[in-house]
MOPAC internal coordinates of N, CA, C and O (Angstrom, degrees):
PM7 1SCF
backbone

  N    0.0000 0     0.00 0     0.00 0    0    0    0
  C    1.4554 1     0.00 0     0.00 0    1    0    0
  C    1.5217 1   109.32 1     0.00 0    2    1    0
  O    1.2310 1   120.01 1   -51.64 1    3    2    1
  N    1.3024 1   117.58 1   128.36 1    3    2    1
  C    1.4649 1   118.99 1   178.29 1    5    3    2
  C    1.5245 1   111.74 1   -68.46 1    6    5    3
  O    1.2310 1   121.28 1   -28.97 1    7    6    5
  N    1.2973 1   115.15 1   151.03 1    7    6    5
  C    1.4566 1   121.09 1   176.23 1    9    7    6
  C    1.5242 1   107.65 1   -83.60 1   10    9    7
  O    1.2310 1   121.07 1   -45.29 1   11   10    9
  N    1.3160 1   115.57 1   134.71 1   11   10    9
  C    1.4610 1   120.94 1  -178.22 1   13   11   10
  C    1.5223 1   110.68 1   -99.70 1   14   13   11
  O    1.2310 1   120.76 1   -40.51 1   15   14   13
  N    1.3247 1   116.15 1   139.49 1   15   14   13
  C    1.4619 1   121.02 1   169.33 1   17   15   14
  C    1.5211 1   106.49 1   -95.45 1   18   17   15
  O    1.2310 1   121.23 1   -53.19 1   19   18   17
  N    1.3245 1   115.25 1   126.81 1   19   18   17
  C    1.4614 1   121.64 1  -178.18 1   21   19   18
  C    1.5302 1   108.04 1  -110.18 1   22   21   19
  O    1.2310 1   121.56 1   -62.36 1   23   22   21
  N    1.3187 1   114.63 1   117.64 1   23   22   21
  C    1.4659 1   121.23 1  -178.50 1   25   23   22
  C    1.5271 1   111.65 1  -110.83 1   26   25   23
  O    1.2310 1   120.54 1   158.98 1   27   26   25
  N    1.3166 1   116.57 1   -21.02 1   27   26   25
  C    1.4658 1   124.28 1   179.01 1   29   27   26
  C    1.5196 1   107.04 1  -131.16 1   30   29   27
  O    1.2310 1   119.24 1   -16.50 1   31   30   29
  N    1.3334 1   119.05 1   163.50 1   31   30   29
  C    1.4665 1   119.34 1  -179.14 1   33   31   30
  C    1.5336 1   111.51 1   -48.40 1   34   33   31
  O    1.2310 1   121.78 1   -50.75 1   35   34   33
  N    1.3273 1   114.19 1   129.25 1   35   34   33
  C    1.4669 1   121.32 1  -174.93 1   37   35   34
  C    1.5211 1   111.70 1   -67.52 1   38   37   35
  O    1.2310 1   121.66 1   -36.46 1   39   38   37
  N    1.3036 1   114.42 1   143.54 1   39   38   37
  C    1.4673 1   121.13 1   173.60 1   41   39   38
  C    1.5284 1   108.26 1   -82.38 1   42   41   39
  O    1.2310 1   119.93 1   -24.63 1   43   42   41
  N    1.3368 1   117.73 1   155.37 1   43   42   41
  C    1.4637 1   120.41 1  -179.26 1   45   43   42
  C    1.5284 1   113.51 1   -53.33 1   46   45   43
  O    1.2310 1   119.90 1   142.36 1   47   46   45
  N    1.3229 1   117.79 1   -37.64 1   47   46   45
  C    1.4723 1   119.32 1  -179.99 1   49   47   46
  C    1.5270 1   111.85 1   -68.45 1   50   49   47
  O    1.2310 1   119.88 1   152.26 1   51   50   49
  N    1.3381 1   117.83 1   -27.74 1   51   50   49
  C    1.4602 1   120.05 1   175.95 1   53   51   50
  C    1.5262 1   110.61 1   -71.20 1   54   53   51
  O    1.2310 1   120.45 1   138.46 1   55   54   53
  N    1.3315 1   116.74 1   -41.54 1   55   54   53
  C    1.4686 1   120.51 1   176.76 1   57   55   54
  C    1.5260 1   109.23 1   -60.97 1   58   57   55
  O    1.2310 1   120.41 1   133.87 1   59   58   57
  N    1.3163 1   116.82 1   -46.13 1   59   58   57
  C    1.4687 1   121.42 1   179.23 1   61   59   58
  C    1.5258 1   110.62 1   -59.26 1   62   61   59
  O    1.2310 1   120.00 1   137.09 1   63   62   61
  N    1.3222 1   117.60 1   -42.91 1   63   62   61
  C    1.4595 1   121.19 1   179.82 1   65   63   62
  C    1.5311 1   111.17 1   -64.16 1   66   65   63
  O    1.2310 1   120.29 1   138.32 1   67   66   65
  N    1.3278 1   117.05 1   -41.68 1   67   66   65
  C    1.4652 1   119.91 1  -179.61 1   69   67   66
  C    1.5275 1   111.91 1   -69.66 1   70   69   67
  O    1.2310 1   120.19 1   152.71 1   71   70   69
  N    1.3212 1   117.24 1   -27.29 1   71   70   69
  C    1.4710 1   121.06 1   178.46 1   73   71   70
  C    1.5253 1   112.85 1   -75.40 1   74   73   71
  O    1.2310 1   119.62 1   164.47 1   75   74   73
  N    1.3126 1   118.34 1   -15.53 1   75   74   73
  C    1.4650 1   121.04 1  -175.94 1   77   75   74
  C    1.5309 1   112.75 1   -59.39 1   78   77   75
  O    1.2310 1   119.67 1   145.31 1   79   78   77
  N    1.3069 1   118.23 1   -34.69 1   79   78   77
  C    1.4686 1   121.37 1  -176.53 1   81   79   78
  C    1.5257 1   112.28 1   -67.12 1   82   81   79
  O    1.2310 1   119.65 1   133.70 1   83   82   81
  N    1.3280 1   118.28 1   -46.30 1   83   82   81
  C    1.4666 1   121.28 1  -172.66 1   85   83   82
  C    1.5220 1   114.59 1  -119.11 1   86   85   83
  O    1.2310 1   119.88 1   170.62 1   87   86   85
  N    1.3182 1   117.83 1    -9.38 1   87   86   85
  C    1.4591 1   121.01 1   173.93 1   89   87   86
  C    1.5055 1   115.89 1    89.56 1   90   89   87
  O    1.2310 1   119.62 1   110.75 1   91   90   89
  N    1.3322 1   118.34 1   -69.25 1   91   90   89
  C    1.4650 1   120.20 1  -172.66 1   93   91   90
  C    1.5204 1   113.69 1  -103.33 1   94   93   91
  O    1.2310 1   119.99 1   170.88 1   95   94   93
  N    1.3219 1   117.62 1    -9.12 1   95   94   93
  C    1.4612 1   119.72 1   178.32 1   97   95   94
  C    1.5192 1   110.10 1  -150.54 1   98   97   95
  O    1.2310 1   121.54 1   -13.87 1   99   98   97
  N    1.3331 1   114.65 1   166.13 1   99   98   97
  C    1.4578 1   121.80 1  -176.76 1  101   99   98
  C    1.5217 1   108.80 1  -122.39 1  102  101   99
  O    1.2310 1   120.47 1   -53.38 1  103  102  101
  N    1.3361 1   116.71 1   126.62 1  103  102  101
  C    1.4655 1   120.67 1   172.78 1  105  103  102
  C    1.5152 1   107.69 1   -78.93 1  106  105  103
  O    1.2310 1   121.17 1   -41.50 1  107  106  105
  N    1.3294 1   115.36 1   138.50 1  107  106  105
  C    1.4534 1   121.56 1  -174.87 1  109  107  106
  C    1.5187 1   111.42 1  -131.05 1  110  109  107
  O    1.2310 1   121.67 1   -24.35 1  111  110  109
  N    1.3213 1   114.41 1   155.65 1  111  110  109
  C    1.4570 1   123.32 1   162.29 1  113  111  110
  C    1.5213 1   104.71 1  -125.23 1  114  113  111
  O    1.2310 1   120.73 1   -53.54 1  115  114  113
  N    1.3223 1   116.21 1   126.46 1  115  114  113
  C    1.4607 1   122.07 1  -174.17 1  117  115  114
  C    1.5285 1   108.84 1  -115.20 1  118  117  115
  O    1.2310 1   120.58 1   -54.09 1  119  118  117
  N    1.3291 1   116.50 1   125.91 1  119  118  117
  C    1.4572 1   121.65 1   174.91 1  121  119  118
  C    1.5224 1   107.16 1   -92.09 1  122  121  119
  O    1.2310 1   120.81 1   -72.35 1  123  122  121
  N    1.3309 1   116.05 1   107.65 1  123  122  121
  C    1.4638 1   120.40 1  -174.29 1  125  123  122
  C    1.5230 1   112.71 1   -74.19 1  126  125  123
  O    1.2310 1   119.32 1   161.48 1  127  126  125
  N    1.3116 1   118.90 1   -18.52 1  127  126  125
  C    1.4658 1   121.24 1   177.07 1  129  127  126
  C    1.5205 1   112.06 1   -84.66 1  130  129  127
  O    1.2310 1   120.32 1   137.49 1  131  130  129
  N    1.3075 1   116.99 1   -42.51 1  131  130  129
  C    1.4616 1   121.47 1  -178.11 1  133  131  130
  C    1.5255 1   112.62 1   -85.69 1  134  133  131
  O    1.2310 1   119.85 1   164.27 1  135  134  133
  N    1.3253 1   117.89 1   -15.73 1  135  134  133
  C    1.4583 1   121.58 1   179.60 1  137  135  134
  C    1.5158 1   113.44 1    69.89 1  138  137  135
  O    1.2310 1   120.54 1  -147.11 1  139  138  137
  N    1.3398 1   116.57 1    32.89 1  139  138  137
  C    1.4608 1   121.91 1   179.44 1  141  139  138
  C    1.5188 1   108.87 1  -126.73 1  142  141  139
  O    1.2310 1   120.94 1    -9.98 1  143  142  141
  N    1.3353 1   115.81 1   170.02 1  143  142  141
  C    1.4571 1   119.72 1   175.81 1  145  143  142
  C    1.5163 1   110.15 1  -145.85 1  146  145  143
  O    1.2310 1   121.64 1   -19.44 1  147  146  145
  N    1.3203 1   114.47 1   160.56 1  147  146  145
  C    1.4571 1   121.76 1   171.99 1  149  147  146
  C    1.5170 1   106.49 1  -120.87 1  150  149  147
  O    1.2310 1   120.53 1   -41.20 1  151  150  149
  N    1.3237 1   116.60 1   138.80 1  151  150  149
  C    1.4559 1   119.95 1  -177.87 1  153  151  150
  C    1.5021 1   112.85 1  -149.63 1  154  153  151
  O    1.2310 1   121.54 1   -21.85 1  155  154  153
  N    1.3298 1   114.66 1   158.15 1  155  154  153
  C    1.4497 1   120.24 1   174.12 1  157  155  154
  C    1.5021 1   115.13 1   115.31 1  158  157  155
  O    1.2310 1   119.40 1   177.56 1  159  158  157
  N    1.2944 1   118.75 1    -2.44 1  159  158  157
  C    1.4617 1   120.55 1  -178.45 1  161  159  158
  C    1.5127 1   112.85 1   -87.26 1  162  161  159
  O    1.2310 1   121.82 1    -5.23 1  163  162  161
  N    1.3150 1   114.11 1   174.77 1  163  162  161
  C    1.4624 1   120.87 1   176.99 1  165  163  162
  C    1.5298 1   111.02 1   -77.49 1  166  165  163
  O    1.2310 1   121.02 1   149.78 1  167  166  165
  N    1.3379 1   115.66 1   -30.22 1  167  166  165
  C    1.4688 1   121.33 1  -177.76 1  169  167  166
  C    1.5228 1   110.06 1  -129.15 1  170  169  167
  O    1.2310 1   120.84 1   -31.19 1  171  170  169
  N    1.3431 1   116.01 1   148.81 1  171  170  169
  C    1.4579 1   120.22 1   175.13 1  173  171  170
  C    1.5331 1   110.48 1   -57.67 1  174  173  171
  O    1.2310 1   120.83 1   142.95 1  175  174  173
  N    1.3299 1   116.01 1   -37.05 1  175  174  173
  C    1.4680 1   120.37 1  -178.57 1  177  175  174
  C    1.5239 1   111.69 1   -63.11 1  178  177  175
  O    1.2310 1   119.72 1   148.68 1  179  178  177
  N    1.3245 1   118.13 1   -31.32 1  179  178  177
  C    1.4685 1   120.75 1   176.53 1  181  179  178
  C    1.5267 1   110.01 1   -64.35 1  182  181  179
  O    1.2310 1   120.98 1   137.01 1  183  182  181
  N    1.3206 1   115.74 1   -42.99 1  183  182  181
  C    1.4718 1   120.94 1   178.54 1  185  183  182
  C    1.5251 1   110.19 1   -66.79 1  186  185  183
  O    1.2310 1   120.77 1   139.05 1  187  186  185
  N    1.3251 1   116.13 1   -40.95 1  187  186  185
  C    1.4642 1   120.95 1   177.55 1  189  187  186
  C    1.5264 1   110.65 1   -58.91 1  190  189  187
  O    1.2310 1   120.19 1   136.34 1  191  190  189
  N    1.3230 1   117.24 1   -43.66 1  191  190  189
  C    1.4668 1   121.65 1  -179.40 1  193  191  190
  C    1.5313 1   111.23 1   -60.32 1  194  193  191
  O    1.2310 1   120.29 1   140.94 1  195  194  193
  N    1.3207 1   117.05 1   -39.06 1  195  194  193
  C    1.4668 1   121.21 1   179.21 1  197  195  194
  C    1.5348 1   109.86 1   -64.06 1  198  197  195
  O    1.2310 1   120.44 1   137.72 1  199  198  197
  N    1.3355 1   116.76 1   -42.28 1  199  198  197
  C    1.4661 1   119.32 1   178.46 1  201  199  198
  C    1.5227 1   111.50 1   -67.40 1  202  201  199
  O    1.2310 1   120.07 1   141.59 1  203  202  201
  N    1.3242 1   117.46 1   -38.41 1  203  202  201
  C    1.4599 1   120.30 1   177.37 1  205  203  202
  C    1.5303 1   110.56 1   -61.18 1  206  205  203
  O    1.2310 1   120.46 1   137.33 1  207  206  205
  N    1.3235 1   116.72 1   -42.67 1  207  206  205
  C    1.4633 1   121.11 1   177.51 1  209  207  206
  C    1.5307 1   111.30 1   -63.70 1  210  209  207
  O    1.2310 1   120.53 1   152.73 1  211  210  209
  N    1.3231 1   116.59 1   -27.27 1  211  210  209
  C    1.4640 1   122.08 1  -178.98 1  213  211  210
  C    1.5355 1   112.36 1   -85.58 1  214  213  211
  O    1.2310 1   120.31 1   177.55 1  215  214  213
  N    1.3229 1   117.02 1    -2.45 1  215  214  213
  C    1.4534 1   119.88 1   176.24 1  217  215  214
  C    1.5139 1   116.50 1   108.62 1  218  217  215
  O    1.2310 1   119.85 1  -176.90 1  219  218  217
  N    1.3168 1   117.90 1     3.10 1  219  218  217
  C    1.4668 1   120.23 1   178.23 1  221  219  218
  C    1.5278 1   110.18 1   -72.80 1  222  221  219
  O    1.2310 1   120.90 1   -28.03 1  223  222  221
  N    1.3255 1   115.89 1   151.97 1  223  222  221
  C    1.4578 1   122.22 1   174.17 1  225  223  222
  C    1.5290 1   108.30 1   -90.86 1  226  225  223
  O    1.2310 1   120.43 1   -44.32 1  227  226  225
  N    1.3218 1   116.78 1   135.68 1  227  226  225
  C    1.4671 1   121.37 1  -174.26 1  229  227  226
  C    1.5190 1   112.46 1   -56.52 1  230  229  227
  O    1.2310 1   119.76 1   142.00 1  231  230  229
  N    1.3243 1   118.05 1   -38.00 1  231  230  229
  C    1.4671 1   119.51 1  -177.22 1  233  231  230
  C    1.5249 1   113.17 1   -67.32 1  234  233  231
  O    1.2310 1   120.19 1   167.41 1  235  234  233
  N    1.3292 1   117.24 1   -12.59 1  235  234  233
  C    1.4621 1   121.18 1   179.19 1  237  235  234
  C    1.5265 1   113.62 1   -98.57 1  238  237  235
  O    1.2310 1   120.09 1   177.77 1  239  238  237
  N    1.3310 1   117.43 1    -2.23 1  239  238  237
  C    1.4653 1   121.72 1  -175.60 1  241  239  238
  C    1.5262 1   109.56 1  -101.71 1  242  241  239
  O    1.2310 1   121.08 1   -51.61 1  243  242  241
  N    1.3213 1   115.54 1   128.39 1  243  242  241
  C    1.4688 1   121.70 1  -179.56 1  245  243  242
  C    1.5235 1   109.77 1  -130.63 1  246  245  243
  O    1.2310 1   120.94 1   -34.76 1  247  246  245
  N    1.3207 1   115.80 1   145.24 1  247  246  245
  C    1.4536 1   121.33 1  -177.68 1  249  247  246
  C    1.5162 1   112.90 1   -89.85 1  250  249  247
  O    1.2310 1   121.59 1   -34.64 1  251  250  249
  N    1.3348 1   114.57 1   145.36 1  251  250  249
  C    1.4689 1   121.53 1   178.36 1  253  251  250
  C    1.5248 1   108.58 1  -156.95 1  254  253  251
  O    1.2310 1   121.02 1    -9.79 1  255  254  253
  N    1.3105 1   115.65 1   170.21 1  255  254  253
  C    1.4623 1   122.75 1   173.34 1  257  255  254
  C    1.5186 1   108.11 1  -124.12 1  258  257  255
  O    1.2310 1   121.06 1   -34.03 1  259  258  257
  N    1.3329 1   115.57 1   145.97 1  259  258  257
  C    1.4684 1   121.85 1   174.79 1  261  259  258
  C    1.5144 1   107.29 1  -116.29 1  262  261  259
  O    1.2310 1   120.66 1   -58.61 1  263  262  261
  N    1.3297 1   116.34 1   121.39 1  263  262  261
  C    1.4541 1   123.33 1   176.84 1  265  263  262
  C    1.5248 1   107.04 1  -107.93 1  266  265  263
  O    1.2310 1   119.88 1   -86.01 1  267  266  265
  N    1.3402 1   117.83 1    93.99 1  267  266  265
  C    1.4637 1   120.00 1  -172.39 1  269  267  266
  C    1.5185 1   114.77 1   -63.12 1  270  269  267
  O    1.2310 1   119.19 1   144.10 1  271  270  269
  N    1.3093 1   119.15 1   -35.90 1  271  270  269
  C    1.4643 1   120.29 1  -178.12 1  273  271  270
  C    1.5291 1   111.18 1   -63.62 1  274  273  271
  O    1.2310 1   120.81 1   143.57 1  275  274  273
  N    1.3296 1   116.05 1   -36.43 1  275  274  273
  C    1.4625 1   121.35 1  -179.72 1  277  275  274
  C    1.5254 1   112.25 1   -94.88 1  278  277  275
  O    1.2310 1   120.48 1   172.86 1  279  278  277
  N    1.3266 1   116.69 1    -7.14 1  279  278  277
  C    1.4684 1   122.78 1  -174.79 1  281  279  278
  C    1.5241 1   109.86 1    52.97 1  282  281  279
  O    1.2310 1   121.41 1  -130.50 1  283  282  281
  N    1.3299 1   114.90 1    49.50 1  283  282  281
  C    1.4592 1   122.36 1  -173.97 1  285  283  282
  C    1.5218 1   110.34 1  -120.31 1  286  285  283
  O    1.2310 1   121.33 1   -43.39 1  287  286  285
  N    1.3297 1   115.06 1   136.61 1  287  286  285
  C    1.4617 1   121.86 1   173.21 1  289  287  286
  C    1.5239 1   106.70 1  -109.75 1  290  289  287
  O    1.2310 1   120.97 1   -55.49 1  291  290  289
  N    1.3371 1   115.74 1   124.51 1  291  290  289
  C    1.4646 1   121.54 1   175.20 1  293  291  290
  C    1.5184 1   107.49 1  -108.57 1  294  293  291
  O    1.2310 1   120.06 1   -57.00 1  295  294  293
  N    1.3096 1   117.49 1   123.00 1  295  294  293
  C    1.4715 1   122.09 1  -177.37 1  297  295  294
  C    1.5245 1   110.64 1   -99.33 1  298  297  295
  O    1.2310 1   120.84 1  -119.64 1  299  298  297
  N    1.3136 1   115.99 1    60.36 1  299  298  297
  C    1.4533 1   121.46 1  -177.43 1  301  299  298
  C    1.5216 1   109.26 1  -135.65 1  302  301  299
  O    1.2310 1   120.60 1   -55.13 1  303  302  301
  N    1.3442 1   116.45 1   124.87 1  303  302  301
  C    1.4565 1   121.22 1  -179.60 1  305  303  302
  C    1.5317 1   109.15 1  -165.51 1  306  305  303
  O    1.2310 1   120.97 1   -27.36 1  307  306  305
  N    1.3229 1   115.75 1   152.64 1  307  306  305
  C    1.4636 1   120.11 1   177.10 1  309  307  306
  C    1.5236 1   111.85 1   -59.54 1  310  309  307
  O    1.2310 1   120.06 1   145.11 1  311  310  309
  N    1.3279 1   117.48 1   -34.89 1  311  310  309
  C    1.4647 1   119.27 1  -178.37 1  313  311  310
  C    1.5259 1   112.40 1   -66.92 1  314  313  311
  O    1.2310 1   120.23 1   170.61 1  315  314  313
  N    1.3338 1   117.17 1    -9.39 1  315  314  313
  C    1.4584 1   120.56 1   178.74 1  317  315  314
  C    1.5289 1   112.80 1   -85.59 1  318  317  315
  O    1.2310 1   120.12 1   172.69 1  319  318  317
  N    1.3231 1   117.37 1    -7.31 1  319  318  317
  C    1.4671 1   120.30 1   176.30 1  321  319  318
  C    1.5231 1   107.86 1   -72.54 1  322  321  319
  O    1.2310 1   120.60 1   -75.43 1  323  322  321
  N    1.3273 1   116.46 1   104.57 1  323  322  321
  C    1.4682 1   121.17 1  -173.79 1  325  323  322
  C    1.5190 1   110.87 1  -141.98 1  326  325  323
  O    1.2310 1   120.07 1   -97.07 1  327  326  325
  N    1.2929 1   117.48 1    82.93 1  327  326  325
  C    1.4649 1   119.10 1   178.08 1  329  327  326
  C    1.5284 1   112.69 1   -56.19 1  330  329  327
  O    1.2310 1   119.76 1   142.68 1  331  330  329
  N    1.3310 1   118.06 1   -37.32 1  331  330  329
  C    1.4771 1   120.11 1  -177.84 1  333  331  330
  C    1.5336 1   111.91 1   -67.92 1  334  333  331
  O    1.2310 1   120.18 1   163.26 1  335  334  333
  N    1.3470 1   117.27 1   -16.74 1  335  334  333
  C    1.4582 1   121.47 1   176.34 1  337  335  334
  C    1.5329 1   110.78 1  -111.85 1  338  337  335
  O    1.2310 1   121.00 1  -160.43 1  339  338  337
  N    1.3148 1   115.69 1    19.57 1  339  338  337
  C    1.4679 1   122.97 1   177.48 1  341  339  338
  C    1.5186 1   113.34 1    59.18 1  342  341  339
  O    1.2310 1   120.16 1  -147.44 1  343  342  341
  N    1.3234 1   117.29 1    32.56 1  343  342  341
  C    1.4665 1   121.10 1   174.10 1  345  343  342
  C    1.5283 1   106.40 1  -116.96 1  346  345  343
  O    1.2310 1   121.06 1   -79.86 1  347  346  345
  N    1.3174 1   115.58 1   100.14 1  347  346  345
  C    1.4610 1   121.48 1  -171.59 1  349  347  346
  C    1.5191 1   113.79 1   -96.70 1  350  349  347
  O    1.2310 1   120.41 1  -173.97 1  351  350  349
  N    1.3164 1   116.82 1     6.03 1  351  350  349
  C    1.4661 1   121.42 1  -178.94 1  353  351  350
  C    1.5189 1   109.72 1  -128.79 1  354  353  351
  O    1.2310 1   121.28 1   -10.08 1  355  354  353
  N    1.3300 1   115.16 1   169.92 1  355  354  353
  C    1.4623 1   119.74 1   175.80 1  357  355  354
  C    1.5262 1   110.66 1   -70.51 1  358  357  355
  O    1.2310 1   120.18 1   151.03 1  359  358  357
  N    1.3193 1   117.25 1   -28.97 1  359  358  357
  C    1.4621 1   121.23 1   177.57 1  361  359  358
  C    1.5299 1   108.81 1   -81.20 1  362  361  359
  O    1.2310 1   120.64 1   -37.06 1  363  362  361
  N    1.3194 1   116.38 1   142.94 1  363  362  361
  C    1.4633 1   120.55 1   175.41 1  365  363  362
  C    1.5222 1   107.21 1   -68.31 1  366  365  363
  O    1.2310 1   120.73 1   -62.06 1  367  366  365
  N    1.3270 1   116.21 1   117.94 1  367  366  365
  C    1.4575 1   120.83 1  -173.28 1  369  367  366
  C    1.5238 1   113.56 1   -82.24 1  370  369  367
  O    1.2310 1   119.69 1   149.38 1  371  370  369
  N    1.3101 1   118.20 1   -30.62 1  371  370  369
  C    1.4575 1   122.04 1  -178.39 1  373  371  370
  C    1.5336 1   109.55 1   -77.27 1  374  373  371
  O    1.2310 1   120.56 1   -61.04 1  375  374  373
  N    1.3279 1   116.54 1   118.96 1  375  374  373
  C    1.4689 1   121.07 1  -175.83 1  377  375  374
  C    1.5275 1   111.93 1   -61.67 1  378  377  375
  O    1.2310 1   119.88 1   140.94 1  379  378  377
  N    1.3097 1   117.83 1   -39.06 1  379  378  377
  C    1.4614 1   121.06 1   179.20 1  381  379  378
  C    1.5188 1   111.98 1   -65.19 1  382  381  379
  O    1.2310 1   120.47 1   139.83 1  383  382  381
  N    1.3074 1   116.71 1   -40.17 1  383  382  381
  C    1.4646 1   121.63 1   177.87 1  385  383  382
  C    1.5267 1   110.79 1   -67.41 1  386  385  383
  O    1.2310 1   120.44 1   137.77 1  387  386  385
  N    1.3436 1   116.77 1   -42.23 1  387  386  385
  C    1.4709 1   120.30 1   175.90 1  389  387  386
  C    1.5203 1   110.26 1   -57.96 1  390  389  387
  O    1.2310 1   120.55 1   138.23 1  391  390  389
  N    1.3327 1   116.55 1   -41.77 1  391  390  389
  C    1.4681 1   121.43 1  -179.75 1  393  391  390
  C    1.5277 1   110.50 1   -62.74 1  394  393  391
  O    1.2310 1   120.35 1   138.31 1  395  394  393
  N    1.3348 1   116.94 1   -41.69 1  395  394  393
  C    1.4691 1   120.42 1   179.11 1  397  395  394
  C    1.5234 1   110.85 1   -63.34 1  398  397  395
  O    1.2310 1   120.27 1   135.55 1  399  398  397
  N    1.3353 1   117.09 1   -44.45 1  399  398  397
  C    1.4658 1   121.26 1   178.97 1  401  399  398
  C    1.5205 1   109.79 1   -61.39 1  402  401  399
  O    1.2310 1   120.64 1   135.07 1  403  402  401
  N    1.3250 1   116.37 1   -44.93 1  403  402  401
  C    1.4675 1   120.11 1  -179.78 1  405  403  402
  C    1.5244 1   111.60 1   -64.95 1  406  405  403
  O    1.2310 1   120.31 1   136.91 1  407  406  405
  N    1.3204 1   117.02 1   -43.09 1  407  406  405
  C    1.4685 1   120.46 1  -179.17 1  409  407  406
  C    1.5375 1   111.40 1   -62.72 1  410  409  407
  O    1.2310 1   120.47 1   134.46 1  411  410  409
  N    1.3328 1   116.71 1   -45.54 1  411  410  409
  C    1.4703 1   120.56 1   178.70 1  413  411  410
  C    1.5254 1   110.02 1   -62.24 1  414  413  411
  O    1.2310 1   120.56 1   134.65 1  415  414  413
  N    1.3287 1   116.54 1   -45.35 1  415  414  413
  C    1.4703 1   121.41 1  -179.63 1  417  415  414
  C    1.5255 1   110.49 1   -59.93 1  418  417  415
  O    1.2310 1   120.30 1   130.91 1  419  418  417
  N    1.3182 1   117.03 1   -49.09 1  419  418  417
  C    1.4694 1   120.51 1  -179.12 1  421  419  418
  C    1.5351 1   111.35 1   -64.56 1  422  421  419
  O    1.2310 1   120.05 1   138.82 1  423  422  421
  N    1.3095 1   117.51 1   -41.18 1  423  422  421
  C    1.4547 1   120.91 1   179.45 1  425  423  422
  C    1.5371 1   111.18 1   -60.25 1  426  425  423
  O    1.2310 1   120.86 1   138.53 1  427  426  425
  N    1.3281 1   115.95 1   -41.47 1  427  426  425
  C    1.4622 1   120.23 1  -174.24 1  429  427  426
  C    1.5257 1   113.92 1   -89.07 1  430  429  427
  O    1.2310 1   119.38 1   155.44 1  431  430  429
  N    1.3377 1   118.78 1   -24.56 1  431  430  429
  C    1.4639 1   119.73 1  -173.10 1  433  431  430
  C    1.5160 1   115.62 1  -118.08 1  434  433  431
  O    1.2310 1   119.63 1   159.87 1  435  434  433
  N    1.3156 1   118.31 1   -20.13 1  435  434  433
  C    1.4588 1   119.67 1  -173.25 1  437  435  434
  C    1.5280 1   113.30 1   -73.83 1  438  437  435
  O    1.2310 1   120.73 1   149.69 1  439  438  437
  N    1.3028 1   116.20 1   -30.31 1  439  438  437
  C    1.4618 1   118.90 1   176.88 1  441  439  438
  C    1.4373 1   115.80 1    74.58 1  442  441  439
  O    1.2310 1   120.10 1   180.00 1  443  442  441

């Protein structure tokens, strides 16, 4: 399944397509500067690669999961391990950054 870049609120068929890979949730890479996300891959890094190819800067891309049934955003991913950006865990440690990732995700995927 191809990874989709979502720039405007996702249509139901886009959500369904992104859910095909994992079933109950969608792995995401969120560009907090551009306000877009890529979703639908097996790994957060796959989504990150799609955004990088689209012109995003790596330091602006953060990993998250969207669980549509629970309407939950989880800000935890291997791509979030960034000592050079003072993020030493898989979870996004900066509360303001977590809020931005969640807001972008909800705006584009919650419907």
